C-alpha positions as CSV (number, residue, x, y, z in Angstrom):
1,X,42.2,2.5,-12.9
2,X,39.7,0.4,-14.9
3,X,37.7,-0.3,-11.7
4,X,37.6,3.4,-10.9
5,X,36.3,4.3,-14.4
6,X,33.7,1.5,-14.1
7,X,32.5,3.0,-10.8
8,X,32.4,6.5,-12.1
9,X,30.4,5.5,-15.2
10,X,27.9,3.5,-13.1
11,X,27.6,6.3,-10.5
12,X,26.9,8.8,-13.2
13,X,24.2,6.6,-14.9
14,X,22.7,5.8,-11.5
15,X,22.5,9.5,-10.5
16,X,20.5,10.2,-13.7
17,X,17.6,8.0,-12.6
18,X,17.8,9.1,-9.0
19,X,17.5,12.7,-10.1
20,X,14.7,11.9,-12.5
21,X,12.8,10.2,-9.7
22,X,13.5,12.7,-6.9
23,X,13.6,16.1,-8.6
24,X,9.8,16.3,-9.4
25,X,8.9,15.4,-5.8
26,X,11.4,17.8,-4.3
27,X,10.3,20.5,-6.7
28,X,6.6,19.9,-5.8
29,X,7.4,20.3,-2.1
30,X,9.4,23.5,-2.8
31,X,6.8,25.1,-5.0
32,X,3.9,24.3,-2.6
33,X,5.8,25.3,0.6
34,X,5.8,23.6,4.0
35,X,3.2,25.9,5.5
36,X,0.8,25.4,2.7
37,X,1.2,21.6,3.0
38,X,0.4,21.6,6.7
39,X,-2.6,24.0,6.1
40,X,-3.9,21.6,3.5
41,X,-3.5,18.6,5.8
42,X,-5.8,20.4,8.3
43,X,-8.6,20.8,5.6
44,X,-11.4,18.3,6.4
45,X,-11.9,17.3,2.8
46,X,-8.2,16.6,2.3
47,X,-7.5,14.6,5.5
48,X,-10.6,12.6,5.2
49,X,-9.7,11.7,1.6
50,X,-6.1,10.8,2.6
51,X,-7.4,8.7,5.6
52,X,-9.9,6.9,3.3
53,X,-7.0,6.1,0.9
54,X,-4.8,4.8,3.6
55,X,-7.6,2.8,5.2
56,X,-8.8,1.2,1.9
57,X,-5.3,0.2,0.8
58,X,-4.6,-1.3,4.3
59,X,-7.8,-3.4,4.2
60,X,-6.9,-4.5,0.7
61,X,-3.5,-5.7,1.9
62,X,-5.1,-7.4,5.0
63,X,-7.5,-9.4,2.8
64,X,-4.7,-10.6,0.5
65,X,-2.6,-11.5,3.5
66,X,-5.2,-14.0,4.6
67,X,-5.9,-15.3,1.1
68,X,-2.8,-14.7,-1.0
69,X,-0.1,-15.8,1.4
70,X,-1.5,-19.4,1.7
71,X,-1.7,-19.4,-2.1
72,X,1.9,-18.2,-2.4
73,X,3.0,-20.9,-0.1
74,X,1.3,-23.6,-2.2
75,X,2.9,-22.3,-5.4
76,X,6.3,-22.1,-3.8
77,X,6.2,-25.5,-2.2
78,X,4.2,-27.8,-4.5
79,X,4.4,-28.7,-8.2
80,X,1.0,-29.4,-9.8
81,X,-0.6,-29.3,-13.2
82,X,-1.3,-25.8,-14.4
83,X,1.1,-24.1,-11.9
84,X,2.7,-22.0,-14.6
85,X,-0.7,-21.0,-16.0
86,X,-1.8,-20.0,-12.5
87,X,1.3,-17.9,-12.0
88,X,0.7,-16.2,-15.3
89,X,-2.9,-15.5,-14.5
90,X,-2.0,-13.9,-11.2
91,X,0.3,-11.5,-13.0
92,X,-2.3,-10.4,-15.5
93,X,-3.8,-7.6,-13.3
94,X,-0.4,-5.8,-13.3
95,X,-0.5,-5.7,-17.2
96,X,-4.1,-4.7,-17.6
97,X,-4.9,-1.0,-18.2
98,X,-6.3,0.4,-15.0
99,X,-9.4,1.8,-16.6
100,X,-10.1,-1.5,-18.3
101,X,-9.7,-3.2,-14.9
102,X,-12.3,-0.8,-13.5
103,X,-14.7,-1.6,-16.3
104,X,-14.2,-5.4,-15.7
105,X,-14.9,-5.0,-12.0
106,X,-17.9,-2.9,-12.7
107,X,-19.4,-5.5,-15.0
108,X,-18.6,-8.4,-12.7
109,X,-19.7,-7.0,-9.4
110,X,-22.6,-4.7,-10.4
111,X,-24.3,-6.7,-13.2
112,X,-25.6,-10.2,-13.8
113,X,-25.9,-13.0,-11.3
114,X,-22.7,-12.2,-9.4
115,X,-23.8,-8.6,-9.0
116,X,-27.3,-9.6,-7.9
117,X,-26.0,-12.1,-5.3
118,X,-23.5,-9.6,-3.9
119,X,-26.3,-7.0,-3.7
120,X,-28.5,-9.5,-2.0
121,X,-26.0,-10.2,0.8
122,X,-25.5,-6.4,1.2
123,X,-22.2,-5.8,-0.7
124,X,-22.5,-2.7,-2.9
125,X,-19.5,-1.7,-5.0
126,X,-20.6,1.5,-6.7
127,X,-19.5,4.6,-4.8
128,X,-18.6,2.7,-1.7
129,X,-15.5,1.9,0.3
130,X,-15.9,-1.8,-0.6
131,X,-15.7,-0.8,-4.3
132,X,-12.5,1.2,-3.6
133,X,-10.9,-1.7,-1.8
134,X,-11.8,-4.1,-4.5
135,X,-10.3,-1.9,-7.2
136,X,-7.1,-1.4,-5.2
137,X,-6.9,-5.1,-4.4
138,X,-7.4,-6.3,-8.0
139,X,-4.5,-4.3,-9.4
140,X,-2.0,-4.6,-6.5
141,X,-2.5,-8.1,-5.1
142,X,0.2,-9.7,-7.4
143,X,2.9,-7.6,-5.6
144,X,2.2,-9.3,-2.2
145,X,1.6,-12.8,-3.6
146,X,4.8,-12.7,-5.7
147,X,6.8,-11.3,-2.8
148,X,5.5,-14.0,-0.4
149,X,6.2,-16.7,-3.0
150,X,9.8,-15.6,-3.4
151,X,10.2,-15.4,0.4
152,X,8.9,-19.0,0.8
153,X,11.2,-20.3,-1.9
154,X,14.2,-18.9,0.1
155,X,13.2,-20.9,3.2
156,X,15.2,-24.2,3.3
157,X,12.6,-27.0,3.0
158,X,14.9,-29.1,5.2
159,X,13.9,-27.1,8.3
160,X,10.2,-27.8,7.6
161,X,10.9,-31.6,7.1
162,X,12.9,-31.7,10.4
163,X,10.1,-30.0,12.3
164,X,7.5,-32.5,10.9
165,X,9.6,-35.5,11.8
166,X,9.6,-34.1,15.4
167,X,5.9,-34.2,15.4
168,X,4.9,-30.7,14.3
169,X,1.8,-30.3,12.2
170,X,1.9,-28.7,8.8
171,X,0.1,-25.6,10.2
172,X,2.5,-25.4,13.1
173,X,5.5,-25.7,10.7
174,X,4.0,-22.9,8.5
175,X,3.4,-20.5,11.4
176,X,6.6,-21.2,13.3
177,X,9.2,-21.7,10.5
178,X,8.0,-20.8,7.0
179,X,6.2,-17.6,7.8
180,X,8.8,-16.0,10.1
181,X,11.7,-16.9,7.8
182,X,9.9,-15.4,4.8
183,X,8.8,-12.3,6.8
184,X,11.0,-9.7,5.1
185,X,9.9,-10.7,1.6
186,X,6.3,-10.8,2.7
187,X,6.5,-7.3,4.3
188,X,8.3,-5.9,1.2
189,X,5.5,-7.4,-0.9
190,X,2.8,-5.9,1.4
191,X,4.5,-2.5,1.3
192,X,4.6,-2.6,-2.5
193,X,0.9,-3.6,-2.6
194,X,-0.1,-1.0,-0.1
195,X,1.9,1.8,-1.9
196,X,0.5,0.7,-5.2
197,X,-3.0,0.9,-3.8
198,X,-2.4,4.4,-2.5
199,X,-1.8,5.6,-6.0
200,X,-4.6,3.8,-7.7
201,X,-6.8,6.1,-9.8
202,X,-8.0,4.6,-13.1
203,X,-10.0,1.7,-11.7
204,X,-11.2,3.5,-8.5
205,X,-12.5,6.5,-10.4
206,X,-14.8,4.3,-12.5
207,X,-16.2,2.4,-9.5
208,X,-16.2,5.1,-6.9
209,X,-15.8,8.8,-7.8
210,X,-17.4,9.4,-4.3
211,X,-16.3,9.0,-1.6
212,X,-13.1,10.5,-3.0
213,X,-9.7,8.9,-2.3
214,X,-6.7,11.2,-2.6
215,X,-5.8,10.5,-6.2
216,X,-9.4,11.2,-7.3
217,X,-9.5,14.4,-5.1
218,X,-6.3,15.6,-6.7
219,X,-7.8,15.0,-10.2
220,X,-11.1,16.7,-9.2
221,X,-9.3,19.8,-7.9
222,X,-7.0,20.0,-10.9
223,X,-10.0,19.7,-13.3
224,X,-12.1,22.3,-11.5
225,X,-9.6,24.7,-9.9
226,X,-6.3,24.1,-11.6
227,X,-2.7,23.5,-10.4
228,X,-2.9,26.0,-7.6
229,X,-5.4,24.0,-5.6
230,X,-4.4,20.4,-6.7
231,X,-0.7,20.7,-6.0
232,X,-1.0,21.1,-2.2
233,X,-3.2,18.0,-2.0
234,X,-0.7,16.1,-4.1
235,X,2.2,17.2,-1.9
236,X,0.3,16.4,1.3
237,X,-0.5,12.9,0.1
238,X,3.1,12.2,-1.0
239,X,4.4,13.5,2.3
240,X,2.1,11.3,4.4
241,X,2.9,8.3,2.3
242,X,6.7,8.8,2.5
243,X,6.5,9.2,6.3
244,X,4.5,6.1,6.8
245,X,6.6,4.1,4.4
246,X,9.9,5.1,6.0
247,X,8.4,4.4,9.5
248,X,7.4,0.9,8.6
249,X,10.8,0.2,7.0
250,X,12.5,1.5,10.1
251,X,10.4,-0.7,12.4
252,X,10.9,-3.7,10.2
253,X,14.7,-3.3,10.3
254,X,14.7,-3.0,14.1
255,X,12.6,-6.1,14.6
């Protein structure tokens, strides 16, 4: 009887947060209507904005895969001076207000010696796709790095040692043992980073109001035309994100 009461209480408490998270989204879809969502998705400004958002977030994830995953492996496998400080520094972007992050990126990449050098080699950040990617990457990279780090920690180091004693190189061990065994955590971290990038607004709007990513377009339409014109774009973006997210999860579970 006590176990039953325990389950009932926990189910009740859990249902509260589920409803809190799901009701606004379901209500948005219901108020906009399916036909209106599909019509909005056919609007050039909307689908170009959604595609830009998806593309920018994907390239941000791709860059961190090549740079952040090796870093995560080093943190997971080696002890060195300043390791805890480094881990704390990597978590700072998650805590920084997003508009403050946008200002920091603007000052760093568009002013001074760094800005001059980047401009010299052809990298412009103001109102460009590169600026959008950098804003998304700055604020969401910790999700992938931390996910990969926890994944590598779960891999038994004995497997790596055995492979090395059999003559495998460090790189070969990493690619054939460490990386595949940490795959699920890395993918979860990548999905979290990707989805966080899709919703980024504060930093992006400071660096690149144009070209408009979906969150900026929603804000722009709400400011200029009100809820009637912004709600369909919001519903469209949420629908596309949910479909892609569930598809990736499904493929990952099948592999």
